[in-house]
Kinemage of the C-alpha trace (Angstrom):
@kinemage 1
@onewidth
@group {chain A} dominant
@subgroup {mainchain}
@vectorlist {calphas} color= white
{ca unk a 1} P 88.297 110.709 101.648
{ca unk a 2} L 89.488 113.574 104.201
{ca unk a 3} L 92.849 113.794 105.526
{ca unk a 4} L 91.457 112.876 109.140
{ca unk a 5} L 90.260 109.614 107.836
{ca unk a 6} L 93.432 109.003 106.059
{ca unk a 7} L 95.404 109.654 109.449
{ca unk a 8} L 92.864 107.504 111.283
{ca unk a 9} L 93.491 104.709 108.897
{ca unk a 10} L 97.342 105.007 109.293
{ca unk a 11} L 97.233 105.209 113.038
{ca unk a 12} L 94.843 101.991 113.422
{ca unk a 13} L 97.840 100.169 110.993
{ca unk a 14} L 100.267 101.761 113.298
{ca unk a 15} L 98.686 100.150 116.468
{ca unk a 16} L 97.993 96.924 114.677
{ca unk a 17} L 101.806 96.481 113.789
{ca unk a 18} L 102.876 98.126 117.197
{ca unk a 19} L 100.545 97.196 120.069
{ca unk a 20} L 102.704 98.987 122.501
{ca unk a 21} L 101.566 102.200 120.843
{ca unk a 22} L 97.941 101.637 122.147
{ca unk a 23} L 97.032 104.666 124.410
{ca unk a 24} L 99.943 106.540 123.131
{ca unk a 25} L 98.955 109.850 121.741
{ca unk a 26} L 100.065 109.895 118.162
{ca unk a 27} L 100.376 112.887 116.319
{ca unk a 28} L 100.975 114.166 112.476
{ca unk a 29} L 104.472 115.545 113.193
{ca unk a 30} L 106.009 112.221 114.628
{ca unk a 31} L 107.547 109.717 112.467
{ca unk a 32} L 107.157 105.959 112.572
{ca unk a 33} L 110.668 105.840 113.602
{ca unk a 34} L 110.082 108.103 116.336
{ca unk a 35} L 107.386 105.734 117.593
{ca unk a 36} L 109.702 102.611 117.383
{ca unk a 37} L 108.892 101.217 114.212
{ca unk a 38} L 111.545 99.559 112.292
{ca unk a 39} L 112.080 99.330 108.565
{ca unk a 40} L 109.916 96.178 108.451
{ca unk a 41} L 107.184 97.480 110.744
{ca unk a 42} L 106.809 100.751 108.588
{ca unk a 43} L 106.511 98.581 105.054
{ca unk a 44} L 103.903 96.626 106.921
{ca unk a 45} L 101.917 99.801 108.326
{ca unk a 46} L 102.295 101.290 104.808
{ca unk a 47} L 100.825 98.282 103.001
{ca unk a 48} L 98.398 97.565 105.539
{ca unk a 49} L 97.233 101.331 105.262
{ca unk a 50} L 96.911 100.715 101.224
{ca unk a 51} L 94.878 98.107 101.694
{ca unk a 52} L 92.723 99.348 104.250
{ca unk a 53} L 92.247 102.836 101.861
{ca unk a 54} L 92.056 100.450 98.619
{ca unk a 55} L 94.936 102.308 97.037
{ca unk a 56} L 98.271 101.420 95.430
{ca unk a 57} L 100.934 103.580 96.072
{ca unk a 58} L 104.419 102.496 94.663
{ca unk a 59} L 107.152 102.555 97.571
{ca unk a 60} L 109.002 105.436 95.638
{ca unk a 61} L 105.776 107.554 95.993
{ca unk a 62} L 106.481 107.847 99.454
{ca unk a 63} L 109.773 109.644 99.023
{ca unk a 64} L 111.083 111.963 101.602
{ca unk a 65} L 107.985 111.697 103.264
{ca unk a 66} L 108.802 111.053 107.283
{ca unk a 67} L 106.300 112.281 109.303
{ca unk a 68} L 103.009 111.061 109.808
{ca unk a 69} L 101.244 114.140 108.250
{ca unk a 70} L 103.367 113.962 105.018
{ca unk a 71} L 102.488 110.522 104.588
{ca unk a 72} L 98.736 111.463 104.744
{ca unk a 73} L 99.366 113.947 102.481
{ca unk a 74} L 101.042 111.158 99.840
{ca unk a 75} L 98.118 108.879 100.558
{ca unk a 76} L 95.397 111.987 100.179
{ca unk a 77} L 97.267 113.029 96.647
{ca unk a 78} L 97.227 109.532 95.259
{ca unk a 79} L 93.569 108.979 96.245
{ca unk a 80} L 92.658 112.206 94.783
{ca unk a 81} L 94.445 111.518 91.388
{ca unk a 82} L 93.069 107.632 91.259
{ca unk a 83} L 89.309 109.395 91.673
{ca unk a 84} L 89.950 111.824 89.033
{ca unk a 85} L 91.549 109.365 86.402
{ca unk a 86} L 89.098 108.543 83.778
{ca unk a 87} L 87.960 104.892 84.085
{ca unk a 88} L 89.594 102.642 81.510
{ca unk a 89} L 92.275 104.958 81.019
{ca unk a 90} L 95.172 103.273 79.158
{ca unk a 91} L 92.976 100.252 78.048
{ca unk a 92} L 92.496 99.249 74.399
{ca unk a 93} L 89.014 99.832 73.122
């Protein structure tokens, strides 16, 4: 999946959680906090985006990613790693 599609999913979830952002120009250099999201809003956005992209990332996986572009990179990295993981890895035969 391309980073632009991940950014679009992240943006959709931001607007779902914060409807006042509808029509606001959202760019990758902004943070969710700058867009008015409190900590619960930010968690809702991350969970919604994970569900939409069908990826699981532990909260610690987001580390110091603040800007939306950095969050997109985290999603892209985890999605790529998931796609490259062998099927059935770690499961007993």
